[in-house]
N, C-alpha and C positions, 0 to 999 in steps of 0.2 A: 311147356318148354318153349322157348323163344325161337322164331325164325331165323334170328340175326340182326343186325343194326340197319336201319334205314335212316338215310338223311334226307330230308325234303327241303328243296330250295324254292321260296315262294309260297311258303305254307299257308299265309293268312290271306292269300287270293282267293278268287272264286273257284278255281279247280284245286287248289292246294289244300283248302279245308276238308272237303270231302275225302281226298286223297290220304291225308294224315289218319283221319278217323278209320278208312277202310283198312290201311296197313296196321294200325294199333289193334283193331279188332281181330285181325288176322294173325296176331301174335309176334308182331315185329316190336323191337325196341326203338321207338321213333324220336329223332330229333327234327324239330320243326324250326326252319330258319327263314326268317323274314327280316325286311328292314327296321321293322319297329319291334321285333321280338316278342310280339304278343300271343296271346292264346286265344283260340276261337271257341264258342260256346260248343258244348257236347263232346270235347276232346277228354280221353282219360287222363287222370291226374298224373300218371308216369310218363305222358309225352313230356319230353325235354325241350323248351324253347329257347331260342338264341336269337340275339340280333346280328344281322349280318348284312353289310353292303357288298355285294359281290364285285363291285367296280372298283373297290379299295384294294390296293396292292397287297397280296398275300392274305387278305381278310378269309376267303374260302378256304384256303389250306390250313389256317390256323383253327377255323371252325370246325374244320373236318377233324382234325386231331389225328389219332391212329388210324382213322379210316371207318368205312362201313362196308357192309354187304351189298346194298343197294343205294344208289343215289337217285332220287327223282327230281326232275328239274323242270319247273313250270315256266322258268322265265330266261330260257336261253334264245337267243335271237339271231345270233350271227357267227362267223368264223372265229372271233375272239372268244366268244363263250365256248366253242367248240375245244379249242386250244385250251381254255382254262380246265375242261374236264379231261381232255386227254393227258394233260400235263400232270393230272392226278392220279393216273391209272394205277399205279402201283398200290395206291391206298383205296380204290373203289372196286368191289367185285364185279358190279354190272351196273348199268343205268337205265333209266327210262325218262325219255325226254319228249316234251310235247312239241309237235311241229304243227303244220296246218295244211289243209287241202288247197289252200291258196297256192301252193307250188305247182300245181297241175297247169299244163298247156294243151291245146288241142293240136290236130295234125296241121293246122295252117298257123300255128305259133301264136295263137290267141289265148289270153289268160284273164286273170282278175286284173293284172296291170294294163290291159288293153280295152277293158270293156266300156270305158267312158269314150273311146274313140268311134268315130263313124265305122260301122262293120266291124267293130272289135270284140264284140260279145262271143265269148267262146262257146263252141259247139262240142262238148264233151260226150264220149260214150255214155251209154246209160246201162248200167251203173259204170262208176268209174273205178277200174281196178288199180292197185299200187304200181302195176307195170306201166302205167299210162306215162307219156313223155312229161318232162317237167321243163320249168323255166331254166335258163341258165343261171349259174350262182353269180352273185355281185354284191354291191353294198348299197344300192339305191332305192329299193323297194322292200317292203316286209317279204314278199315272196322270194326275191332274189337272195335276201339274207338268210332266210329259212332254209333255202336249198343249200346255200354254202354251209350252213351248220349241218344239215344233214350229210353232205358228202364228206366233210372232214371227219365227222364221227364214224361213219360207216368205214372209211379208210383206216380207222384205228381199231377195227373190230377184233384183230388178234391180241390186243392187250386190254381193250376195254368193250366188251359186248353190250351194245347199246339198242334198245327198242325204241324206234321213233313214231309217235303216234300222230297221224296226220289229222287233226280234229275238224269237224265241220263247224257248223254255227252254234257255237257254246251257249246253252242256255241253263237258266236256275237262278236261285238266290245269290245275291252279292256280286252280280254282274256289273262293270262300270259302264258297259254299253248295251243295255238289254233291248233287243229287237222288239220284244212283246210291249214295251212302252209305247210303242206307236199305236196299239189298239187300245191298251188299258187306259192310256190318258184321255183317248177320245171318249171313251164311255164314260169315264169319270167326269169329263166335261159336258156330258149330255149330247154329244153329237149323234144324230139318230141315221145320218148316211155317210158312207164312204165310197171312195173311188179306187179302184184296182186296176191297174195297167195289165197288159197280157191276159186278158180275160180272167185274172185271178189266179192263172195257172202256174206262176212262178214257184220254183221249188229249189230251196237251198239247204240241203240236208242238215238237220240239227243234231247236236249231241248234248245230253243233260249231263250235268257235272256227275251225278251218281254213276252214270254209264262209263265216264271217263276214269271215274275212281276205279270202277271194277276192272277196266283194262289195265290200269296201272297196278292193281293187285295182282292181277293174273301175270303180267309180264315180268313183275318181281320174282316170281315163283319159278320162271322159265327163262333165264338168261340167253339171250341171242342176239346177233347183230341182223336187225331186220326193220322194214317199214311196214306199218299197218295202218290201215284207215280206221278213224274212230267216228261212229254215228249211232244214231238211235235205230230202233227196228222198223220206224216208218219215216219217210220224208214227206210231210203233207204240204199242199199246196199253201200259197199265201191266203187264199180265200178260205180254206178249211182252217187254218191257224185263227183267222178272224172269227171264224163261227165259234171255235173252241173256247176263245176268250169271251165271247158273247154268253155262252153257255156259263162259264165260271161265275160271271158277275150277274147272271140272270136278265140280261138285256136282249132286245132285238135290233138289229141293225140292218137298214136296207143297204145292200152293195150294189153300187152301179159300176159295171164292167167296161173297160175301154179296151177293143180289140188288139191293139197294138201297144206300141212305146207310151210313156206318160205323156200327156198332151201339153206338159209344160208348166213351169213354175212350180215343180215339185209335186203337182196334183197326181194322184195315183201311184206315186212312187213310195216303196216302203223298204225298210232294211233287208227285206229277202227279195226284192224285185231283181228279176233277170230275164233276159229274152229266151234263155234256153234252161232246161233243168240241170241242176247240180245234184247228183245224187252218187254216194260212195258206196262201193261194193264192200260189204262186211264178211264176205266168205273167208278170207284169210285170217281173220281175228278168230272166227269160230274153229277154224281147222288147227291153228297154232296154239292158240291159247284156251280152247275150250269155252270162248266168250259167249255168253248168254246175257242180254241186255236186264239191267236191273229195273227199268221202267220204260214206259212208252211216252211219246210227246203230251198227249192229252192227259194221261194219268199223273204226269208231273206238274201239270200247269197251274193247278190251284194254289200250291205253295208258292210258285214264282208270281203269280197275279197278287196274291196277300202280300208279299214281300215288296212289290212295286208300289201298292197303294199305301202301304205303311210309310214307306220312303217319301213319297209325294204329298203326304198328309201336312198341310200348312206349309208347304214350300212351293216354289216354282220349280219347273222341270230343270231348268237351266242351272239351279242351285243343287238339286238333289243329283243331276247326272251331268257334270260339267264334262267328261269326256265325250258323252254322247253328244253334246253341243258342238264340240270340237270337230268330232267325226263326220256329223250330219249336217250341222248347220240349224239355224233357226226356222228354215223352211220345212222342217220336218212337222210342224205343226202350223203351217200357214194357212189357218181356217178361212181368212178373207179371200186367199186365191182359190181356195176349193170352192167356196160359196159362190164366187163369181163364175167359175167353171161349171157349176151344177145349173145356175140360173141359165146359162146360155143352152146348156144340154136339154133342160126341161122345155125350152122353147122349140126344140127341134124334135121332140118325141111326142 
């Protein structure tokens, strides 16, 4: 017997692929909506696929038809998207929407938005509960847009129950900005040494796509208006992540630790690098949803590494991952700067 109708926005993206599969396997009649209307490998044949550009006037309402019991939105980013959903509240039983841990700020008003400024690195409590203060809503940054999305959706809770999942550093196959690329490419390029700032102790809580899919599945079964963190059972340090990638590829790398901030030129700076740990409290997800992680970071890593290696085969990383280039720049793999720094370092030890 069907659990009801589920409508998934952003279905062929990194998170959507697993969410569609988890919902379908749990007994939902799933409609998978994406710009291209494509079908991902592994989806059951009865998953209905539709092409949808949510920015086109009236397109979401038309695709939704008579409505659904739960709408899952991977690609909602701002107040306009919130109003799009609340405007369809009469046709949506409940919703699950992906937000971000980037919305948090510390007691001094520091956040992801200030971390590039002198003294701007946030010092969050360890771990960060959902009650932690957040940035002010706005339209200028990813974080301020996401919190506006959250506020407007929560304000409509009497007509549309919404679970908002504040995701950590999302990882797994099909990521457009895979942080693990930093280590995988270095090993494939034969790099025998790496430099890590902050003694390799930086922690940015990851969440695997299968754990996000499980949170989505559970939230769909328990409609309510709430905010929940989304993270893996562990939050490894960047040095531990590097060692885990070494293990998957059967390599050994010498790690050179820098006591403080990156010494310049991008040397020692990774996609996880932060002056202070960022770890999310997962207590509420366990209490409210009965959430138990599907996988841990190290357990999930072989599949991710294999996917990255296949994507890189015969291509430049800038071609394989253009969004990674836009987000981090070519300095992510500036081996010349790294070698020059290591040469100076070797003369001092």
